[in-house]
Every structure is written in structure tokens, then in C-alpha cells.
N, C-alpha and C positions, 0 to 999 in steps of 0.2 A: 053427348057426346063424353066419355068418360072424363075425370078432371087428372088434369096432366101434372106429372112430377117424374124432376129429371132425375137420369141415372149418372154414373159415377163416369169419370173422364178416365180415359188409358192414357197415363201421362210419359212424354217422351217421344210419340211419334207420330212424323208428318210436320202436319199443321196444330199448332196448341194441344187442344186435345182432343180425341176422336172417343163419341160412345162405340161401349164395349156391345155387337152384338150376340143373337143368339138363335139361334133353330127357327125361333118364333116370332124373329122379326117382317118388318113387311112395313110397304105402301100402304094407308091409306086417304081416304078423301071426304072431304068437308065442308061442305057451302062451295065448291068447287074450287078448294085447296088443299094441298097435299103436306100429308105431315109423317110421321112414322114410329110406326109402335115394336117395343121389341118387351118381348111377352108378358103385353100388359101395358108396359107403360111407354109414355107417351116420350120421344125424343124435345128435351127441350134448353135452348142456351149452350148449343154444342156441333160440332162437325162431324159427320159421317162420311167417311170412304170408304169407295167400295168400284169392285175390277169393271174395266170397261171389256167392250167385245175386241182389243185391239192387246189386254194382256199388261193394260196399265194399269191407272186409278183414276177414278173424277171425285172432287171434294163438292158434298153440298154442307149447308148452314141455315140449322134450325133454332129459329127465332125464339125467345124467351115467353110467346104466345103456343112455342108448339109447331109453329110453318114451317113450310119449305121457304126460306130464301130467295128472291128474285132480285136484278135490277139490282141498282147500287146497294150498300150495304154496309154500316160502317164498324166494325166488331175493336174494341178494344182501342179505338180513338185512329185505328187504319180502317182506312176504304177498299173494299172488295167487290168485284163484280162478278154480278150470277146471272145466266140466262135460264131463258124463261123456261127451260126446263130442269130449272136449278143448279146444275151443274156450274161450279166458279169456273171464271174466265182465263186465260192467262196470255201472254203474249199482246201480242195487238188485237186490237177491240173497236168497234167501230159504233159508237153507240149516237143514236138520230144524225146530224151531220159531223160529228164530231170524233176524232184519234185518240184512243189510250191507250199505254201501253202496262199491262197488268206481269205481275214478276213472273217468271217463267216459273220460278221454284215455287214459291209461296201465294201466288196471287194478288198480291199488295200491289196496288194503285203508286204508279213512279211520278215523280214531278222532279223539276230541274233538269238536268242535262243529262242525257243518255248516249253511251258509242253502243253501236254494232256493227256486225263485221258484214259487209256486203258485196259480193264477188271478189273479197279477199283486200277489202280496201275497209278503213274507217269511216262510218258514218256517225253523224252528231245530228241529233235531236233535241230538242227543248221542249219538256213537258210542263207547263203553267203551274200555280199553285193547285186551279182544280183540275188539276191533271189530264186536259185536252191538250191535246200537241198543237204548238206556235207553227203558226203560217204566216208569211209574209214580213215586213219588219216589228221587230221588237228589239228594245233595251233591256240589257242585264248586264248588271252592276255598271254604269255609267258608260258602257259601250251599246254601239246598236251592231244589230246582225240582221242577216235574211234569210229567213225560211221561206226554201221550194213551195208548190203547192202540196210534192207529198213527205214534206216535213223534212228535208234533207237543210243543215244550215250550206249557206254556200262558203268553202274552203280556198282561198289561195286564187281569186280568178275574180276577172272584171262580171257586172253584171248588169244588163240593160233592165232596168223597171219601169215600165209605166213610159217607154221612151225614152227615160235619163239612164246614165255610164256610170258605174257606182264599180269601186275597186273594195276586196276585199281579202283580208291578211291568212295566213296560214292557218289564223288562230278565228280567223270569222270575223274579227272586227274589222266594222266600215272605215275605209283609208280618208284623211280629211289631207287638205293642207298639199306642199309639194312632195313629189316623187317620180322616182329616177327609176326606169328600163334598161338594158341595154345601149345605153348613154345618150337618154335622151328625157327629156323631162315634162311634168304633166301637174296638172293644178285641179284637185277637189276642194271644194267651197267648205265650208264648215260644214255645211248638212249634208258633205259630201258626191254632190252632183261636178261631176267633168266638164271643166269651164271650158270654152273657145273665146274666140277673137281676143278682143283688148282685154289687159286687165292693168289693173293699175293697185300697184303699194304706195296708199297715200302715205303713210310714215316715212318710208323712205322715197318718197318722188317720184317711183322705177315706172312705166310701162312695159309691160311685157305683150307675146302674143302668140294664142296656142290657135293651130291649124284648125279652121272648122269642121274638117273632116273625121281628125284621131285626134285631137286634144294635144299633139305633141307641140311643143315649146319651142318658138322658131328662134334660131341662130345663124349668122351670118346676113348675106342678101335677101329679102323679102317682096314681094308685089303683092299690093294690099288694094285692093280699087284702083287699080293701075298708078299709083305711087310706089314708089320705091324707097324701101326704110332700111337700116342696116341695125341687126342686132349682136352684141358681144355673146360671148362664152357663155355667161351667165343668164342671158336670155334679154337683158337690157334694151330698150330702144335708144338710141348714140342717135345724138346731137353735135353739131358743130363740124368740123375739118375730119376726114379720114383721109388717112395715108397709106394707098392699097397699092403696093409693088410699087411708088413712084408717082402714083395717079393719085390726084386729090381728090374729093368730091366733096361736097359741102350738104352738109344736112341741118336743116330748117329748125326752131324751135317746138316744128309740130313731130320734127323724124322723114319730111318727105326729103328726097334727094331734090337741089337744083336742079332743073334739066333745061334746057333750051332759054336759059335766062341770062341776065344779068344782074349781080345781085353787088348794094355795095355794103361792104365790111370792114369795122373799123375805118370806115371813113377812106376807104378804100374803094375800087371797084372792079367786080371780081366774073367772069362769063363762063359761063358751062355748055357741053353739048349736049346734045339730043339723046348722049348713055350718061349725061351725069359728069362726065372725068371737068375739071378744069383748064381752061384756055388757057397755056401756059403765053405770061405777059413778061415782059424781062424790066416790066418797073414795080410788078405786084405778084410778091409768091409767098402763098400759106407759110406763117412762121410758128414757134413755139410758143406766142406772142397772141397768135388769134383768136377769133370770136369762137366761144364755147360754153354753151348756159347747161349742158345734156347733167342727166344724174350722175356720181361716181359711186361707182360699184366694186366693189372687194372681189376676189374669188380669184381662182386658177382659170385664168381663160386666155385667148388669145389676141385681147382688143386692151390696150395701156392707153390713158387718157396719162397726155404728157403735156404741160399746160393747155393750149387750145388746139395742139393737134392729137387725133388720133390714130393710132396706127395699129395695122391688122395685119396678119394675117392671109394668105388668098382665102374666097366668099367661097360657102358650103357649107357641110352637115345633115346630118337627116331632116329629111321635110321640108329644107330651103332649096330658094332659084341659084342658079348661078350668079353673075354681076349684073349692071345693069348695060357695061360696054360686049357683052357677049352676047345683045341681043334679044328682042321680045322672050317673056318666059310665060310657059304654057300654064303655070302654077299661077297664076289671078286670084284673091280669095274677095268674096265680099263681104266689107262687116258694116257696124254702125259706129264705127268708133271708138273710145276707151271706155270703158265702165269701170264702175267699182265692186269688186268681190260682193258676192251677196252672204246675208248673214244665214245662220241655220233655218231648218223648216223644222215644223213640230212633226211629228210621229204620237202614236197611241202607244205607251206603255204597258207594261204587264200589270195585268190588274186578277185579282184574285176572289174565285167563289166557289162554292163548297159543288161538286157533283152533284148535279140534280137532273137524270134523265132516265127512261125507261128503258128497256132491252128492247134489243129487234132481233136478237135469233129464237127461234121458236120452233122446237123439235115436238115437244112436247113432254111430261114429262117420264121418265124413263128409273125402271130398279138399277141396272146398269148406268143409268145415264152418260150415253155414249156420246164422245162429245164432238161438237161440229169445229173446227180449226178455222180460224179467223184470219187472215191474210191481211197484216197491216199493209201502210200507204209502199212498205219495200219488202221484199222478200230476205227479210235479214235472220239473221240469227244472234246472239250475245247477249251481254250483262249490262246491264244501270250504273253508270258510275254519274258521282257528284259533283265530278269536275268537267269543266268546260275545254273546249276542244285547246290542242297544245300548239304551239305554233308563234310566228312573228305576226303584228301587225303591220312592218315590214316588208315580211318575206311574201315572194307570191312565183305559183307557177308556171305563168307566161299562156293559163288557159281562160276561154272569155263563155259566159253565157252570151247570148247576143238572141234576147228571148229565148234561151237556154240554146243555144244551135250551133250559132258564126262564132268565130272566135279573132279577136283582135291581142295584139300582145300586153301584157301586163307589167304592173309596177314593182318595183323595187323598197326602195329606202327613200331616208327626207330629203331635205334640204340640202346644198351648197352652196345656196346663194350670201 
């Protein structure tokens, strides 16, 4: 084979520089590899642009050894991917089991956030430092995101992941703490998990109860494991005397309503019927100095602690049973009792590796280099952006992925407790 020598660049065209061709240019093969010779000179360290069969252009890159590049190639500290036929890849490219996105204009590998249009909507992807499309959990700038198997970030929705419910803002960030939507409250622990059953705020000595079926925080009357409890408008479990429309109930120190029993309270005897209502006795009437060891909760609610007597408006509210005086409830819930909100779970954070893979496209070298279009995880079109999704961590559309199918309500704002 003749000694290679580099020919001049044609400045200002397409990608970096392009080799100037003559009528004597053509592909040649040596040792099973292709090179391009122009008027007896082998093209090295240079781009080639050629017309394809569709009226457009395809690009090749000839290495410093003169051979046509294929697979991952780093040029001027930028990564490109060339198919087995030597043509530069653009758009979505699958290499092995991983997806990459190559800039449609210049073929450069994309990293970071990528916004594409899909069916008229913005869809966000995240390309790791290796260029590989992220799926599953990913921590980015101290916030957690979740990417579907097709790479799309979950935005403004609930998602059930491995049997656990999580909520994501319109900015894609995983929500934690108290959240409200449609006038009901939910609680997500520091790992983002939707909590159900008994919850305890140890700092304030407050107990809450969230419905095991949908996570809705209880307010008003709630029957749990056969016992009646009362939760004020802020969700705090109440203890002590409860005056409801002139009927007195007594909630013991564990929150359970007294029923079918007689109790000694402040050295006085009080009897309670099967519905929990105090049986009036001329000698013993609950007063503002009565027994009350329950927590004190501030906020805009319908339950006000006045000395030892708790006054309340009529029971009810989203996800709650009627009062015990109305009869047996059909919404009894089973629980294992109060628990402390759990700590965060650790997930794998972003890691960086250089692209290391071989091509999977193979149509053979071609003088015209007809490009085989590779469709990515979504049939998307658009441009790359370095910005993360816009929106709010506390704003939700109300849609939900249940194994990315069924819907439940979403959440909207922070705590108001």
C-alpha cells in the first residue's frame, strides 16, 4: 500500500473540514478495511461528505491511519458514532443494550438533559456522562428522578415502582413530606415512599393515620381495627373529651373512643353507651377542666382544644367514616399500630464512564453510504437542551402511572400542619 499523506481541508463546510474530492477519488480496501484515495492520495484525519440516495448527505471520518472510522470515535475531544458501513450516526442510536442520542446536526454525542417533542408534548430524557440514556432511578443535582424504560422522565404524575407509590412534580423531582391535592393530604417519607397506616411525629408527639388503600390522611371519625378514633382537621389523633353537637365522647390516651364502659375521669365516674356517647348524669357533666392529655395542634381546623373539652363540627370529610352514633362503619381498616416514619433509602447515583461499545448496524461499506435510520426509544424529534425540566416540585397534573397504566389522584403542595 502506498504511503499515506494528508490532503487539504475545505474550511467552513458542514462538520469541521471536508476533504476536497477529484474525479479520480474512490474507495479502496486493504486488510479487510476501507480507506479513501483521491488522485493517488489517501485521505487521513479528515471528514468526507458524500451524497446519499435520498438527496441528502452522509459523513465519514478517515482516521490518522487513513482507514474509515467505525464504532465510537473521539475527534477533537468530542464523541461520534459511526455505523459499520462507516456513516456517521445521528439521532437515537442503540449500541449493545444502551441508547445514545447523537446530535442530528453535527453527530456529536449528547450528554445531560435532552428535550424532544413527541406527539406535540415535551419529553425529557437524561443522557449520563457516558452518553448512555438513563432509565430507572437517577440522582441529579441532589434531586431524585425516575425514568421509564423508554427513557422518558416521569413528570407531574404518581408512579408505582416495584409495588411502592411515589409522586413526581412537574419538574420531575421526587416529592417528599406532606402534600395536598383536592383538599386531602398525603405523606411521603424521605425516600419518597407513600406512607399508609399509623404515622407518628415524634418531635410534636402527634399521631396521624393514612388510609391503607389510598394514603389519604384521616380527619374526623375513623374506625380502625374495630375501634373508633377522632382526628382533627390537621389530621392529629385526639384524646380526651370531644363535644360534638352537644353529645360528649371520651377518647382514651391511645385515641380509642370509650364505649360500653364506665370510666373514672378526674375522680368522677362516667358511663358511655355502645355508640360512645356519654350517658348523662346530673352529678357528672364534662367541663372545660376535664381530662385531656392529647397533643395540641395549631392550624386552620374545625377542632379546637378548650381546656379539657374538644369541640368539633359534624364528622366527615374525604376518606372518613361517619360518627359512631350513625352505626357500624363499612370502612374499617386493619393496621399494626403507630409507627415512626422511616428514613431514606439509598439508590444508585450517576456514574461516568467513557463510551465503550461496538456498532450493531451493518449494511456494509458503500460509496454513497446510504444511511439506515435508527429509531430511538421514542419516535421523537427536536433539539438538545442542557436545562432540566421546568415546573414545580409541588405541582402535579393529577395523572398517575400504576405500573404505568391506571390512575389515582396526584399531589400539589407542602404541609400546612
